[in-house]
C-alpha positions in Angstrom: -39.8 -13.3 45.3 -39.3 -9.8 43.9 -35.5 -10.4 43.7 -36.1 -13.6 41.8 -38.3 -11.8 39.2 -35.7 -9.1 38.7 -33.0 -11.8 38.4 -34.9 -13.6 35.7 -35.5 -10.4 33.9 -31.8 -9.6 33.8 -30.9 -13.2 32.8 -33.4 -13.2 30.0 -32.2 -9.8 28.7 -28.6 -11.1 28.8 -29.7 -14.2 26.8 -31.3 -12.0 24.2 -28.1 -10.0 23.8 -26.0 -13.2 23.7 -28.2 -14.9 21.1 -28.3 -11.8 19.0 -24.5 -12.2 18.5 -25.2 -15.5 16.7 -27.7 -14.1 14.2 -26.8 -14.1 10.5 -29.0 -11.6 8.8 -28.2 -13.0 5.3 -29.5 -16.5 6.1 -31.8 -16.1 9.2 -33.6 -19.4 9.2 -30.7 -21.9 9.0 -28.1 -23.3 11.4 -27.0 -21.4 14.4 -29.2 -18.4 13.3 -32.4 -20.4 13.7 -31.3 -21.6 17.2 -30.5 -18.0 18.1 -33.9 -16.9 16.9 -35.6 -19.5 19.1 -33.5 -18.4 22.1 -34.4 -14.8 21.5 -38.1 -15.6 21.2 -38.1 -17.7 24.4 -36.2 -15.0 26.3 -38.6 -12.3 25.1 -41.5 -14.4 26.3 -39.9 -14.7 29.7 -39.4 -10.9 29.8 -43.1 -10.3 29.0 -44.3 -12.8 31.5 -42.2 -11.4 34.3 -43.3 -7.8 33.6 -47.0 -9.0 33.6 -46.3 -10.7 37.0 -44.7 -7.6 38.4 -47.7 -5.5 37.3 -50.2 -7.9 38.6 -48.5 -8.0 42.0 -48.5 -4.2 42.1 -52.2 -4.1 41.3 -53.1 -6.7 43.9 -51.0 -4.8 46.5 -52.9 -1.5 45.7 -56.3 -3.2 45.8 -55.6 -4.5 49.3 -55.6 -8.3 48.7 
């Protein structure tokens, strides 16, 4: 399971970088730029959730459960 979590982290980070290439800072909320923002937001949420999962697994391992 740990390998899957790290794989998802790397994949989400790659998607953040990929979607950042489609951003147009002059007109951020239209066309491809809006889709890229949604992709960046979704990937960022995945990164946060996977880090929380890794931390909770480490805490539960230390507490002996």
